[in-house]
N, C-alpha and C positions, 0 to 999 in steps of 0.2 A: 695637240693631242696628249701632250703629257698630261697638260691641266685637265683636260676631260677624263684622264686615265683614273687621276688622282681624287675628283671632285667623285665619280662611280664607286672609285674603292670606299671612300669615308661614309656615301650614303648607303654602302651594303653595310656597313660595320654600325651604322646607328641603326638601320632597320632591324638588324639583328638584336642589339642592343634592347631594342623596345620590344621586338619578339619575345626574346627571352623573357623581358620585365612581366609582358600580360600573362606569357605563359605561366609563370609563379604565382601573378595574381591570380588568374582564373585559377589554379588549385587550391588557393585558402576559400575555405566555406566564407559566406559571408554570412552574416547575423542581420544587417538594419533593413533588407526586405523580405523578412520571414520571419526571424525569432525576436520576439521583441516583450518587454515588460511594463506592464504597467499597473496602478495601484486605484483599487477600487474600495470604497468602505473601509478603507484602513488594511486591506489584504492585497500584498502584490499576488498576481498573477502571471504568470511565465505562458507566452504563446511561442510554440515550437511547429515547424513544419518542414516538409520534405524529405529526405533519405534520412535513413538510420542514422549516419554518420553526421546528416548535417544537423538533425536534432539534438543529438550529445552534445555537437559542438556549439551550439545556439544557447543550450542549459550552462554549458560550461561557460563561455565565454559572458553571456549575460549575468550572472550569479557567481563568476569568479572566486570573490573572496570569499563568499558564502561556503561554497562548493569545497574548499579549501577547509575550512574551518570546521565542518561539519564532518568531513574525513579523518583529518585529524583525531576528531573526539572520538568517533567511533575505535580508531586505535588505539586511541588513550586511553579508552574504557576496556579495551579488551583483556580477559586474562588468560588470550593465547597468544603466543609470539608472534610476528608476521608472516615469519616462514613457517611456520605451522597452518597459520590462515591460508598463504598463497597454494600449499600443498594439498589442502582441499581443492582451494580453486583448480587445480591441474586436473585434480580426477574431476572434476564437474564439467569442467570448461569443452569438455568434447562433446558435451550433450544440448548446448547452448546453442540455440541458433544463429547463424554467424552474425546476420542483421542486428542481435544487441549486444555481439564482440565489438562488431563495428560501431554500436551507439556508445560504446564505454570508450572503445577509443576516442573517439569525438569529446565526448564530456572529458574526458582526460584532457586533451589536447586543447579545449576549449579553455578550460581552469587550472593551464598548465601545471597540472600535479603529473606524478607516477600513475601509470596505468597500473602498475602492483598496488601502488596504495589503495585503488580505488576498488579493484578487484576483492582485497583485502578485505577492506572495509564492508565489501556487500556480504562477504561467506561469514564475520563477527554478525552481523544480524541474524545468518541462518542459524548459526552454533552457538552463540553467547547465551541464548535464552532471555533476552531481555526485548519480547515481544508478548505480549500476551492479547487484546482485543476483545470484541464484543459484535456478533452480526446478528440481523434480524431481515429477516423479510416478508413482508405482509400482503395480503391482494385482498378479493372476494369482499367475503362477506366481514372479513377483520377490517376493513379500510371505509373511511368514509365517504368514498364514491367506488369503489370498487375497482379503481386502478391502484397499481406496485406500486410500493414505497419501501425503498431499502436501509438498512438503517448499519451503521458501523462506526465502532469507536474502537482509534488507533492509539492503543498504549504502549508507554515505555517509559523507564524512569526520567524524574525528569532532572536529574544529576548529571546528564551527558552533556559534557564542554569542552571546548576548543583548551588543549594545555596553554596555546599561546596568548590566547584575547581573553581567555574567560567564557567566550559565548555558547549561550545553550543552544542546541541543538534545533532545539522545536520556538526558539525566536529567530530561526531560520524558515520560517513558514511558507509555503507558496502554494497558491492552485495551479495544476497545470493544465491548459487548453491543448491536448497534443491533435496533432491533423498529420499523421505518415501520410508520405506520396503511395505506400503499398499497403493500406489498412485503413481501417476506420478510424475516425476523430472520438476522441475520446476526453475524460475531464477528472479529476484525479486530485482531491486535499492531499498536498504532500509536504516536502524538505528538500531543501536547494540540497543536488545531490544524489537524488533517490528520483528514477524514472515516473512512479505513479505513489508509494507511501501506503500499496498492500490493498489497493481497491481505487474503484470509480465505476463511472458504466462509458456505454459507448454509445454512438450515434443508431446503432442498429437497437435500440433498448435493455442489450445486454449490462446488466451491472453484478459485481463481483466486490466480495471481502473475504481477506483472510487471516484467520485467528493461528495464534503459534501452541504446538503442545509439546510434549516429551514423551519419547517412546525408544524402548531398548530394540526397534524395528528400525532400522534407519539403511541408508545409502548415500555414500556420494558420488554414485556412479547413475548421476539423472542433474535435469535442470534446475537452479535451483528456484524456490518455491515462487519467489518476486517476480523471477522469471516468468514463471509459467500464467500468473496474472498477468504481466503485460501480454502475453500472448493472445489471452481472452480479451484483454482491451481490444488489439489490434487488429482481431481476425475470426472471433465469434462473432456470425449472426443470430445464431438459436442458443439456447440454453442447451441441448446435446453438444454443439461444436464445443464449448465451452467447458463442459464436464469431459469430454473426450482429452483434449488440452491437458487438463490437470490431473485426471488419471494416469496418465501415460509417463513415460520418463521422470518419474517420480523420485524426492530426495530424502529429504527425514520425516517431520512428524505436523502433518497441520488437518486444519481442516478449512472449507470455504462457503462463504453463502454466493450462491448464484441465481441469478432472478433472469428471467427473460419477460419484458411488459408487454409481449407481446400476447402473451396466451390470455392472461398474466398466471404466472405461478414461480415459484422460488424451489430452491434444489439443495442438499446438505452435503457436499463431499468430504471427505473421512479419508487420509491416506498416510501411510507408512511407506519403508522403504518396499515391501513386499503386497502389503494391502491395499483394498478401496471398498468402501463404502458411499452408494449415492441413495439418497431417500429424499422425500417429501414430508408434508405433514399427515398425510393416510398410509407412512409406509408401518408396518409393524412394530419395527426396532424405537420409531420415537416413541412409543409408550410404555418401553420397561423398564419397572421400577425401579427408582423410584423418580426418574424422570417421566414426564405426559406428553402427549401431543397436543398441540391448539388447532383447529381447524383453518384453515387456509394461512396458517403462519409457520415460517420456520425458525430455529435460532441456534447458535452455538457460541459455547466461551472455548475454554483451553482444556476438556476433556474429549476421549471418545464415547460416544454411546452405544455403537455399534460393539457388541459381547467382545468379538475377534481381533478388535485393532483396541479395546479398552483392556485388553489382556496384556498386550507390549505396553501397556501404561503405568497399570498400578494393580496391587495384590489384590485388591478389594473392587469388585464392581460399583458395589452401591457407596458414594463420598458421603453420604448424608447422614449417617450415625454417630453416634458417641463417641464410638473410637478413631472414628476418621480426623472427629473434633480434637480428640486429646491427642492426637498424632499433631496436629496441626499446632496445639500448646508448646508442644516438646517441640519442634520446629521441624520434625522429620518427613512428614508430609502435607503438600499443599493444598488438598484436594477439594476438602470441607471447604474453605474458602472459596472456590472456584464453584462448589456447587452453592453457595449461598448467593453467591453473584447470580446465578442461572435463575434458582429460585427466586428470588427479588425481584426481577427483571419480566422472570414469565409469569408473576402474578402481576406487575405493573402492566405488560402487555392485555391479563386478562380483564385487569378493570378499565382500562382503555378499549376493550374491543369492539366493532364497529364505526370508531372514532377516530382512528391511527388515520393521519395525515403529517404534513410537513410537521406546524406547529407542534400539535399535541404529541407527537412522538420523540420529538427532541424535549419537550415541558418532560414526558414519561422516562427519558433517558436522565435526562440530567436530574432529575431528584429518585428515583432506583439507585441508581448507576454508583452514586455518590455514598447513599446507604440513608439517605433523607428518612424512606420509609420504612427502614428498617435499621432497629438498634442495634442486632449483633453484628449486621454487615458494615454499618457505618465503624465501629470498634475495632473490625478485621482492618478496614481502608485505614483507619488511625493507625492500627500496630504495624501496616505494612509499609509504614512512609518509609521510601527510598528506594522500593521495589516500584515495578512498572503494574504490580495489582489495581487495576482501576483508576491509573494513573492517564487520562485520557491525553494525547496530543494532538488531537484532531477529534472533533465526533461531528458525524454531518447524518442527515435525511435526505433521499434524495426521489423524484419522481422519472422516473429513466424515460415513460414516453413523453413527459412534456418540456423536460430537460431543466425541471427545479430543482436546486437544492438550496438547502439550509446548514449550512456550518460553526462552528464555534473552534478557538484554535488556544492552546496555552500560550501564557506570557510568562516567563519568569518562573514564581514560584506560583502561579496561580493553573490549577487545569483549565482543560478545555470548557468544561460544564458549568466551571463558573465564571466564564469569560460571555460576551454580548456573543449576539448572534448575528450573521452575515447572511442574506440573501442574495442567488445568482441564477441566470439561466446560461445554461450550457450552450442553448442556439444562439442567444444573443454574445454572448463571447467568443463562440468559435466565426462567428459575421461580424467579429470587431473588425476595427482595423485601425492600426499606429497612428497618431497625430500627424506622423511628418509624410503620408500618403496623401 
């Protein structure tokens, strides 16, 4: 009887040990059956799925080294202290949907880095004025087949590097295929440590691209712009739903290009801390001189066109004249350079009108954006070396209806539009399975 009691006691202890171990392991997010990495045509593709925490954990663990490098790089590049960046995050955090805070925690846990470091690095992207970018939406008569094509150039300085390894952030490029359990699947050219890279499109045919601006009218009492972009990709099934997300809960100064391939149509959304403007190609604001509208096309770079919002950004509405050029020469005002980029790309769109598709639009952007079609823009680009001006980390053109996307990435000192292009289909990647399944 005594031996039986001892046996049962030992059995219970063993069961408790295994139960505790099982519970501990059950609480750990798994990456093997959901998140995975692959390489196609030399491009790393990150697949994440599940809850927001799980997607963040998959991202952080599968790209652990790269996430750590990129977060250190942004913090090292910042002109602001980490303490200041965290004070801004503390103001904005209460406006961020909890699911994205969960995702950030998951990424920090998966990469084994500090959540504070991750949060501070994300704030640096917002307030560090290091993101430029250009966005286009074209459809109907502007395109070769009437379908909608969205374009985005994601511009940042090419010298943001990890102080420990010297790795450049843009060398940690990744194409993210995201399949949340509580939202829509999406694709986004990006880099390790970022959920979306400032734009992409989802399975509902909604595309979005984000451009940074400067304004005296800003607020830290709102969700960061990149979080609102992720909300659009995760939760918007219509252009109006996307617009509602982007003009609510505002933070600093941005403009966005939003497209709905189901209509098809594209829209411009301009926002500051207190103001917003929404328009399309037929909105009168788009034709205020020196700007002009192009039928079935909307486009934006780093200035506002709506007069109210423009007034929060620059003293002179028209950035195209001699005075603006002289201010650029004196380096007291950058808006002539921004204007020249807008003008040159717009003229490229007009030359390509009626023929826009994946290939022709990519070719047009690669030529115009680098200044190959305009000597003055080329000179400005050369003199702006070391800034983010027309320095693309990635450049992509997508047809959200078919899921086709063509993208090129920066590598080392080579800007994205100097490097080879890669073709993918979102739905093919979304339905792919890891080789071990």
